DSSP file (Angstrom, degrees, kcal/mol; ACC not computed):
  #  RESIDUE AA STRUCTURE BP1 BP2  ACC     N-H-->O    O-->H-N    N-H-->O    O-->H-N    TCO  KAPPA ALPHA  PHI   PSI    X-CA   Y-CA   Z-CA
    1    1 A X     >        0   0    0      0, 0.0     4,-2.1     0, 0.0     5,-0.2   0.000 360.0 360.0 360.0 -38.7   37.3   17.1  -47.8
    2    2 A X  H  >  +     0   0    0      1,-0.2     4,-2.7     2,-0.2     5,-0.2   0.919 360.0  50.8 -64.0 -42.5   34.1   19.1  -48.1
    3    3 A X  H  > S+     0   0    0      1,-0.2     4,-2.4     2,-0.2    -1,-0.2   0.855 109.1  51.3 -61.7 -34.3   32.1   15.9  -48.9
    4    4 A X  H  > S+     0   0    0      2,-0.2     4,-1.9     1,-0.2    -1,-0.2   0.870 111.2  46.7 -71.4 -36.2   33.6   14.2  -45.9
    5    5 A X  H  X S+     0   0    0     -4,-2.1     4,-2.6     2,-0.2    -2,-0.2   0.881 111.9  51.6 -70.5 -38.1   32.7   17.0  -43.5
    6    6 A X  H  X S+     0   0    0     -4,-2.7     4,-2.4     1,-0.2    -2,-0.2   0.935 109.4  50.9 -61.1 -44.3   29.2   17.1  -45.0
    7    7 A X  H  X S+     0   0    0     -4,-2.4     4,-1.5     1,-0.2    -2,-0.2   0.902 110.2  48.7 -58.2 -42.8   28.9   13.3  -44.4
    8    8 A X  H  < S+     0   0    0     -4,-1.9     3,-0.3     1,-0.2    -1,-0.2   0.934 113.0  47.2 -65.5 -45.0   30.0   13.7  -40.8
    9    9 A X  H >< S+     0   0    0     -4,-2.6     3,-0.5     1,-0.2    -1,-0.2   0.848 113.1  49.2 -68.8 -31.6   27.5   16.6  -40.2
   10   10 A X  H 3< S+     0   0    0     -4,-2.4     2,-0.3     1,-0.2    -1,-0.2   0.780 116.0  42.6 -77.5 -22.7   24.7   14.6  -41.8
   11   11 A X  T 3X  +     0   0    0     -4,-1.5     4,-1.6    -3,-0.3    -1,-0.2  -0.521  68.9 147.5-118.2  61.6   25.4   11.5  -39.8
   12   12 A X  H <>  +     0   0    0     -3,-0.5     4,-2.5    -2,-0.3     5,-0.2   0.891  67.1  53.2 -69.3 -40.4   26.0   12.8  -36.4
   13   13 A X  H  > S+     0   0    0      2,-0.2     4,-2.2     1,-0.2     5,-0.2   0.942 111.0  43.2 -66.7 -47.8   24.6    9.9  -34.3
   14   14 A X  H  > S+     0   0    0      1,-0.2     4,-2.4     2,-0.2    -1,-0.2   0.884 114.6  52.7 -65.2 -35.4   26.6    7.1  -36.0
   15   15 A X  H  X S+     0   0    0     -4,-1.6     4,-2.5     2,-0.2    -2,-0.2   0.924 110.8  45.8 -64.9 -45.3   29.7    9.3  -35.8
   16   16 A X  H  X S+     0   0    0     -4,-2.5     4,-2.5     2,-0.2    -1,-0.2   0.885 112.0  51.5 -60.7 -41.1   29.2    9.9  -32.1
   17   17 A X  H  X S+     0   0    0     -4,-2.2     4,-2.4     2,-0.2     5,-0.2   0.914 111.5  47.0 -67.3 -42.0   28.5    6.2  -31.4
   18   18 A X  H  X S+     0   0    0     -4,-2.4     4,-2.5     2,-0.2    -2,-0.2   0.945 114.6  46.8 -66.7 -44.3   31.7    5.1  -33.2
   19   19 A X  H  X S+     0   0    0     -4,-2.5     4,-2.3     1,-0.2    -2,-0.2   0.868 112.8  49.3 -64.6 -36.8   33.8    7.8  -31.4
   20   20 A X  H  X S+     0   0    0     -4,-2.5     4,-2.4     2,-0.2    -1,-0.2   0.920 112.4  47.4 -68.7 -43.6   32.4    6.9  -28.0
   21   21 A X  H  X S+     0   0    0     -4,-2.4     4,-2.9     1,-0.2    -2,-0.2   0.924 111.8  51.4 -61.7 -43.6   33.0    3.2  -28.6
   22   22 A X  H  X S+     0   0    0     -4,-2.5     4,-2.1    -5,-0.2    -2,-0.2   0.921 110.0  49.4 -59.7 -44.5   36.5    4.0  -29.7
   23   23 A X  H  X S+     0   0    0     -4,-2.3     4,-1.9     2,-0.2    -2,-0.2   0.915 112.5  46.7 -59.7 -45.1   37.2    6.1  -26.6
   24   24 A X  H  X S+     0   0    0     -4,-2.4     4,-3.0     1,-0.2     5,-0.2   0.903 110.2  54.2 -63.1 -40.2   35.9    3.3  -24.3
   25   25 A X  H  X S+     0   0    0     -4,-2.9     4,-2.6     1,-0.2    -2,-0.2   0.878 107.6  50.0 -61.3 -37.5   37.9    0.8  -26.2
   26   26 A X  H  X S+     0   0    0     -4,-2.1     4,-1.5     2,-0.2    -1,-0.2   0.880 110.8  49.0 -64.8 -40.2   41.1    2.9  -25.6
   27   27 A X  H  < S+     0   0    0     -4,-1.9     4,-0.5     2,-0.2    -2,-0.2   0.937 113.5  46.9 -67.6 -45.7   40.3    3.2  -21.9
   28   28 A X  H >< S+     0   0    0     -4,-3.0     3,-1.4     1,-0.2     4,-0.4   0.913 111.1  51.7 -63.1 -41.0   39.8   -0.6  -21.7
   29   29 A X  H >< S+     0   0    0     -4,-2.6     3,-1.6     1,-0.3     4,-0.3   0.837 100.3  63.4 -62.1 -32.0   43.0   -1.3  -23.6
   30   30 A X  G >< S+     0   0    0     -4,-1.5     3,-0.7     1,-0.3    -1,-0.3   0.649  88.7  70.7 -71.9 -12.3   44.8    0.9  -21.2
   31   31 A X  G <  S+     0   0    0     -3,-1.4    -1,-0.3    -4,-0.5    -2,-0.2   0.727  95.2  54.1 -69.0 -22.1   44.0   -1.6  -18.5
   32   32 A X  G <  S+     0   0    0     -3,-1.6     2,-0.3    -4,-0.4    -1,-0.2   0.526  85.3 104.7 -92.0  -2.7   46.4   -4.0  -20.1
   33   33 A X  S <  S-     0   0    0     -3,-0.7     2,-0.4    -4,-0.3    -3,-0.0  -0.569  79.8-113.8 -80.0 140.4   49.3   -1.6  -20.0
   34   34 A X        -     0   0    0     -2,-0.3     3,-0.3     1,-0.1    -1,-0.1  -0.614  31.7-177.6 -75.6 122.6   52.0   -2.2  -17.4
   35   35 A X    >   +     0   0    0     -2,-0.4     3,-1.7     1,-0.2    -1,-0.1   0.239  53.2 105.0-107.4   9.7   52.0    0.8  -15.0
   36   36 A X  T 3  S+     0   0    0      1,-0.3    -1,-0.2     8,-0.0     8,-0.1   0.749  85.7  44.1 -66.2 -19.7   54.9   -0.4  -12.8
   37   37 A X  T 3  S+     0   0    0     -3,-0.3    -1,-0.3     7,-0.0    -2,-0.1   0.048  82.9 142.0-109.3  25.8   57.1    2.3  -14.5
   38   38 A X    <   -     0   0    0     -3,-1.7    -3,-0.1     1,-0.1     3,-0.0  -0.323  46.8-145.6 -65.6 153.1   54.6    5.1  -14.3
   39   39 A X  S    S+     0   0    0      1,-0.0     2,-0.3     2,-0.0    -1,-0.1   0.764  76.8  35.5 -90.7 -30.7   56.0    8.6  -13.5
   40   40 A X  S  > S-     0   0    0      1,-0.1     4,-1.2     0, 0.0     5,-0.1  -0.787  79.6-115.1-125.2 165.1   53.0    9.9  -11.5
   41   41 A X  H  > S+     0   0    0     -2,-0.3     4,-2.3     1,-0.2     3,-0.5   0.918 114.7  53.4 -64.7 -43.9   50.4    8.6   -9.2
   42   42 A X  H  > S+     0   0    0      1,-0.3     4,-2.2     2,-0.2     7,-0.2   0.859 105.5  53.8 -65.1 -34.4   47.5    9.3  -11.6
   43   43 A X  H  4 S+     0   0    0      1,-0.2    -1,-0.3     2,-0.2    -2,-0.2   0.841 114.0  43.3 -63.4 -33.5   49.2    7.3  -14.3
   44   44 A X  H  < S+     0   0    0     -4,-1.2    -2,-0.2    -3,-0.5    -1,-0.2   0.849 125.2  28.9 -82.4 -35.6   49.6    4.3  -12.0
   45   45 A X  H  < S+     0   0    0     -4,-2.3     2,-0.6     1,-0.2    -2,-0.2   0.607 106.5  66.9-111.4 -10.8   46.1    4.4  -10.4
   46   46 A X  S >< S-     0   0    0     -4,-2.2     3,-1.4    -5,-0.2    -1,-0.2  -0.927  77.6-135.5-113.2 108.8   43.6    5.9  -12.9
   47   47 A X  T 3  S+     0   0    0     -2,-0.6   -16,-0.1     1,-0.3   -20,-0.1  -0.362  87.0   5.6 -58.6 133.0   43.1    3.7  -16.0
   48   48 A X  T 3> S+     0   0    0    -18,-0.2     4,-2.6    -5,-0.2    -1,-0.3   0.791  80.9 153.4  65.4  28.5   43.1    5.7  -19.2
   49   49 A X  H <> S+     0   0    0     -3,-1.4     4,-2.7     1,-0.2     5,-0.2   0.885  70.0  48.8 -61.4 -40.1   44.1    8.9  -17.5
   50   50 A X  H  > S+     0   0    0      2,-0.2     4,-2.1     1,-0.2    -1,-0.2   0.826 111.0  50.2 -71.5 -28.9   45.8   10.4  -20.5
   51   51 A X  H  > S+     0   0    0      2,-0.2     4,-2.1    -3,-0.2    -2,-0.2   0.932 114.6  44.3 -66.3 -47.3   42.8    9.6  -22.7
   52   52 A X  H  X S+     0   0    0     -4,-2.6     4,-2.5     1,-0.2     5,-0.2   0.912 113.5  50.7 -63.2 -44.0   40.5   11.2  -20.3
   53   53 A X  H  X S+     0   0    0     -4,-2.7     4,-2.5    -5,-0.2    -1,-0.2   0.909 109.9  49.6 -62.4 -44.0   42.7   14.2  -19.8
   54   54 A X  H  X S+     0   0    0     -4,-2.1     4,-2.1     2,-0.2    -1,-0.2   0.904 112.3  48.5 -63.8 -41.2   43.1   14.7  -23.5
   55   55 A X  H  X S+     0   0    0     -4,-2.1     4,-2.0     2,-0.2    -2,-0.2   0.923 113.3  46.0 -68.4 -41.7   39.2   14.6  -24.0
   56   56 A X  H  X S+     0   0    0     -4,-2.5     4,-2.4     2,-0.2    -1,-0.2   0.871 111.4  52.4 -65.9 -37.0   38.6   17.0  -21.1
   57   57 A X  H  X S+     0   0    0     -4,-2.5     4,-2.1    -5,-0.2    -1,-0.2   0.880 109.2  49.9 -63.8 -38.8   41.3   19.3  -22.4
   58   58 A X  H  X S+     0   0    0     -4,-2.1     4,-2.3     2,-0.2    -2,-0.2   0.894 110.2  51.2 -64.8 -40.9   39.6   19.3  -25.9
   59   59 A X  H  X S+     0   0    0     -4,-2.0     4,-2.3     2,-0.2    -2,-0.2   0.935 112.0  45.6 -61.6 -48.0   36.2   20.1  -24.3
   60   60 A X  H  X S+     0   0    0     -4,-2.4     4,-2.6     1,-0.2     5,-0.2   0.872 110.8  53.8 -65.6 -37.3   37.7   23.0  -22.3
   61   61 A X  H  X S+     0   0    0     -4,-2.1     4,-2.6     1,-0.2    -1,-0.2   0.922 110.7  45.8 -59.0 -47.0   39.5   24.2  -25.4
   62   62 A X  H  X S+     0   0    0     -4,-2.3     4,-2.3     2,-0.2    -2,-0.2   0.879 112.7  50.8 -70.7 -36.6   36.2   24.2  -27.5
   63   63 A X  H  X S+     0   0    0     -4,-2.3     4,-2.6     2,-0.2    -2,-0.2   0.931 112.8  45.2 -62.9 -47.5   34.2   26.0  -24.7
   64   64 A X  H  X S+     0   0    0     -4,-2.6     4,-3.0     1,-0.2     5,-0.2   0.921 112.1  51.9 -62.7 -42.9   36.8   28.7  -24.3
   65   65 A X  H  X S+     0   0    0     -4,-2.6     4,-2.8    -5,-0.2    -1,-0.2   0.933 110.9  47.4 -59.2 -45.2   37.1   29.2  -28.0
   66   66 A X  H  X S+     0   0    0     -4,-2.3     4,-2.8     2,-0.2    -1,-0.2   0.936 113.6  47.8 -61.6 -44.1   33.3   29.5  -28.4
   67   67 A X  H  X S+     0   0    0     -4,-2.6     4,-1.4     1,-0.2    -2,-0.2   0.942 112.1  49.8 -59.3 -45.8   33.2   32.0  -25.5
   68   68 A X  H  <>S+     0   0    0     -4,-3.0     5,-1.1     1,-0.2     4,-0.3   0.910 112.0  49.3 -60.0 -43.9   36.1   34.0  -27.0
   69   69 A X  I ><>S+     0   0    0     -4,-2.8     5,-2.5     1,-0.2     3,-1.2   0.921 113.0  45.1 -63.3 -43.4   34.3   34.1  -30.3
   70   70 A X  I 3<5S+     0   0    0     -4,-2.8    -1,-0.2     1,-0.2    -2,-0.2   0.682 101.9  68.7 -77.8 -12.5   31.0   35.2  -28.9
   71   71 A X  I 3<5S-     0   0    0     -4,-1.4    -1,-0.2    -3,-0.3    -2,-0.2   0.474 133.5 -55.3 -82.6  -0.6   32.8   37.8  -26.7
   72   72 A X  I < 5S+     0   0    0     -3,-1.2    -3,-0.2    -4,-0.3    -2,-0.2   0.350 114.3  91.0 152.8 -15.0   33.7   39.9  -29.8
   73   73 A X  I   <S+     0   0    0     -5,-1.1     2,-0.3    -4,-0.2    -4,-0.2   0.885  76.3  76.2 -73.3 -37.6   35.6   38.1  -32.4
   74   74 A X      < +     0   0    0     -5,-2.5     2,-0.3    -6,-0.2     0, 0.0  -0.547  66.5 178.3 -70.9 133.0   32.5   37.1  -34.3
   75   75 A X        -     0   0    0     -2,-0.3    -2,-0.0     1,-0.0    -3,-0.0  -0.933  33.7 -93.4-132.2 160.3   31.1   40.0  -36.2
   76   76 A X    >   -     0   0    0     -2,-0.3     3,-1.5     1,-0.1     4,-0.2  -0.245  41.4-108.2 -65.1 160.3   28.2   40.4  -38.5
   77   77 A X  T 3  S+     0   0    0      1,-0.3     3,-0.3     2,-0.1    -1,-0.1   0.823 119.1  45.9 -63.5 -30.3   28.8   40.0  -42.3
   78   78 A X  T >> S+     0   0    0      1,-0.2     4,-1.0     2,-0.1     3,-0.7   0.065  74.7 120.1-101.6  26.9   28.4   43.8  -42.8
   79   79 A X  G X4 S+     0   0    0     -3,-1.5     3,-0.6     1,-0.3    -1,-0.2   0.903  77.0  45.2 -56.3 -47.5   30.5   44.9  -39.9
   80   80 A X  G 34 S+     0   0    0     -3,-0.3    -1,-0.3     1,-0.2    -2,-0.1   0.625 103.8  64.9 -75.9 -13.7   33.0   46.9  -42.0
   81   81 A X  G <4        0   0    0     -3,-0.7    -1,-0.2     1,-0.2    -2,-0.2   0.779 360.0 360.0 -76.9 -27.0   30.2   48.5  -44.1
   82   82 A X    <<        0   0    0     -4,-1.0    -1,-0.2    -3,-0.6    -2,-0.1   0.483 360.0 360.0 -78.3 360.0   28.8   50.4  -41.2
């Protein structure tokens, strides 16, 4: 697992390209889905709404987690020694 994470961090550009292409492919594929039985207006009229919603939710979660960590959860290594 550590080697896999190291590989991903060393090859950021190809990983981002692959994930971006995959995201676009999912949105394009969602254009083929029958929306006649959609439950909400956004499901019916915005292609790939749930994919876009999930991506934006993940971005918000990451931003909030980073802010929360910098607001006081992260401490120096010698915090308890002082």
